[in-house]
Phi, psi and omega in degrees: 000321180296324178298319179299315181292326176298316178298319178300315180297321179295318179297321179297315179299317179298323179295320178294319178299319177297325177296317177295323179294323177297323177298320178297318180296332179273007177063032172288139189303152181301314183297323179292322178293322176297317181297319178296316178300320178296310183295314180294323179297317178299311182296315182295320178296318177298319179296317180299317179293322179294321184283316188255335186091145188294334186256004186290151179294324180298314181295317181297318178294319178300314182291331174301319178288322178297330180295338176301323179278308185290299181290330176298319178296316179298319179296323177296320177294316179296329178300323187264352185301303185295315175301321180295313180299311184297306186290329181289321178293314179297317180297329179296328176285315183293335178265012176065030182264345182230013187288333186251327190252016187300319179294314179296317181297312180299316180297316180296315182296311181296320178299317179294317181296313181289321179298315179291332176294322176296319177296319178299322178296316179298319179293320177298319177298313182297318180295319179297316180291321181295323180271000177054048181283140183230122182296339181287347184278343184282140182261152183248118176251193182296316181296319180293321179298317179296320181293323179298322177298318177295321180298315181295324177295317179295324180298319179299321178295319182293315185292341179281353181255129176276169180299315177301325179293324178293324177294318180297331179297338181284341186273144185272090177294322178227094184299331180290325174294318181293332177294343176274353182073028187291330185249156176301331182259017183299322182297314178297321180297320179293321177300315180296316180298316180296322179295322177297319178296319178298317179294321177297320178300317180298324178291318179294324181299329180285333186257327183218090185299322184294314178296321180296319180294321178297315179298318181296321179295320179296315180297316180297322179294312178299320180299317180297319180294314180299317180295327177292320176299317178302315180299315180299318181291319184293337176296340180275359186306311181302322180288320178296316179298319178303308183292319181296315183291326175299315179296317183299310184286334180283337185247359182292143177268093187288336176293316178294321179298320179296317182293326180256024185302325182297318179291320179299314180297314180299321179296314182288331173297315179297317180295319179295318179297322179291325176296323176296324176299318176303315181294323179293321178298319178294320179295318178297332179276003178085019181249148182282114182292333179294320176299319178299315181300314182297318184279332180273350186306311180300321180296312183293326177296315178296316179300320181297315185281323186273335182061035176222113177292323180295317179295333181276354186302314180302314179292324177301307183295316183292325177292318177301314186283315188268336183249330185252357174077022180272134177300150185302318182299312180293319180300317180289322176297313182296314181295318182288313177298324181294346177284334186231354182229132170062043175287112186299324182276300185290322184255356183251282185294315188297306179299324180295318180296315180296320181298318180293323182292325184262353181305315179299330179293336178262010179077024181249134177277113184289354181271351182289136181303323182297319179295315182297313181295318178298317181297317180298316179295315180297318179299314182298314182289328181283351184284354176283129173087014177281126185292144180272032178229178181306136180102353180297320180293322177297316178301313181297317180297317179297320180297315182291312183297318180291322178296323180275003182058045180248156179300138183258354186298335183298334179300323179282336183285347183257017185301326185290332180251002182305312181299319182296315181288325182297332178298312179292321179299316182295318178300320179292322176305311183293320177298322179297318180290323179293319178297319178298320179295316181294313182293323177295318178298320179294318182293326180269005179061034179250000181286131176275093184295334177296315178295317181301318186274354176298141183281332183271150178259132186248357197300326184229024181265347183285000000 
């Protein structure tokens, strides 16, 4: 009987997917289809949990099949991340887009990412104090106890690395290994490797024009093929969002969310305020923030549902270039650096909030200016090297708490609401990298304002 119900559930999902495909055939906009996939996924997941229960075998088997669509989509995106980053950076050199301003562009992007992370930390501190959150109020169950053990093991790994060792982790000792995404800092390593190839190309162009032209043609051909693959994968976004959101809402522990509701609300208030800061920065730069919201919506929706900044990179870069008018070189630098440096959500608001919550347990007054300023600086500096995949926020929190000599057990006590909060954190991370790309393009006078101000979205319609 359970097999029959599983088949029924699969048929229902397929019917919804066919509905989304029919919308595509009717040329309904990409963002609207993503929004429909998000809404239907939330509703369908809630219905599944209500009918079968979150722990039922029927639901677990059903979701295993749904993961073919949801997790399969994420894997396809992850498949193309490293080739996209590598070929786009090299192509930016061959097309003369990064030959003169690479130092200025890199400095601006990193400065914006780290600077906004410091602001995010300040907002996280303010939200925690405003909601009067206290780390002593959280209860420890079996799941939390197991997570605390994992946290302490991860802390030992972090504390064994000195700052110079962490800097060395960014460098590509084996670029072919980094192209597999084996390390948390692999994306940055690939960017560095691609930049070396680009700089070498510029040197060869001065000495042997014929070889340089041949290399540029090969790079341009590969770039065109990779971008076509990206377009094909991104067309699957509404279906991936549908399946992912169905799984999330069908398996969420709403009782735990209710018990920790105050922390969840405070977290989302901080994330929302930081997103408003992104919009204000765009407005100060003379750009319409409403246009940004409309064009960034599909990217942020995917980041929200998938909880992976790395998986969102292809959609991030393509939206920056085709919808927001950012040059390819800057878009790839901003998107790639944003995976490991200055994540506003995972490395900004979250560690700062936890530090303020546990400070009283260590006998520290979180209201003292010295503590607040030190915490903001530590959060900003610790944001280097945070992985753009699941667990990045935990890594950042452990780094900050251990540096501040604060208890780390609270990281394990929030396991029940971690997925829900991580959705908002990831969306903010991606928004931060996109904002850095747009603002850097504006500062270097390379932003195509005509493309930015266009009302139609072109990123995945080709």
